[in-house]
C-alpha positions in Angstrom: 78.4 94.2 113.2 76.6 95.1 110.0 73.8 93.9 108.2 73.8 90.3 106.8 75.8 90.7 103.7 75.3 88.1 100.7 78.7 86.7 100.2 79.7 84.6 97.3 83.1 82.7 96.3 84.7 81.4 93.0 87.5 79.5 93.6 90.3 79.3 90.8 93.2 77.2 92.3 93.3 75.5 95.6 96.4 74.0 97.5 97.0 72.9 101.2 99.0 76.5 101.6 97.5 78.6 99.4 94.1 79.6 97.4 92.6 82.6 95.6 89.6 83.1 93.4 87.0 85.6 92.9 84.5 86.5 95.7 81.7 89.2 95.6 79.9 90.5 98.8 77.0 92.5 99.5 77.2 96.1 102.1 78.2 94.7 105.3 80.4 94.4 107.8 82.3 92.1 110.2 84.6 91.1 112.5 88.0 89.4 111.3 90.8 87.8 113.1 93.9 86.3 110.9 95.9 83.7 112.4 99.8 84.1 112.9 100.2 81.4 109.7 97.4 83.1 107.6 97.5 86.6 105.2 95.6 87.8 102.1 96.8 89.6 99.2 93.6 91.2 97.3 92.3 93.7 94.3 89.1 94.5 93.9 87.8 94.5 90.6 84.5 96.3 91.5 83.6 98.2 94.8 85.0 99.7 97.8 85.9 97.8 101.3 87.9 99.4 104.6 89.8 97.3 106.2 89.5 98.4 110.2 92.7 97.8 112.4 91.8 97.5 115.6 95.1 97.5 117.4 95.9 101.1 115.7 91.8 102.4 115.2 92.9 103.1 112.1 91.6 101.8 108.1 92.3 101.6 104.8 90.3 102.0 102.0 90.4 99.9 99.0 88.2 101.3 95.3 87.9 99.3 92.2 91.7 99.1 90.3 93.7 98.7 93.9 95.0 96.2 96.0 95.6 95.7 100.0 96.4 92.8 102.1 95.3 91.3 105.1 98.4 90.8 107.0 99.1 88.1 109.3 97.5 88.0 112.6 95.4 90.7 111.9 92.2 91.9 114.0 90.0 94.5 112.8 87.1 94.6 111.1 86.2 94.1 107.2 83.6 96.6 105.9 82.3 96.6 102.0 81.2 100.4 101.9 80.0 99.3 98.1 79.1 95.8 96.6 82.6 94.5 96.2 84.3 92.2 93.6 88.0 91.0 94.2 90.9 88.6 93.1 92.2 87.0 96.6 95.2 85.3 97.0 94.9 83.6 100.7 98.2 82.3 102.2 98.9 79.7 105.2 102.0 78.9 106.3 
């Protein structure tokens, strides 16, 4: 949707139904579509992200020190406002 941000992922743990690690990304935005069996918990270490929900036309903003979730079957836009570094936990069931 906006830019071509460089993204890096450092995997810290992998399991057939779960993964976690540290993810970093430059400023930009792109569409995301989560499967009905996939969800993510994350905590921002540095930066600011906005998660725009296409169904409700609303967004949440998550800043350093705060956490957020991307629920199952989510459709929307992931926007990096300030270069971000986050811990993530992805779960698929």
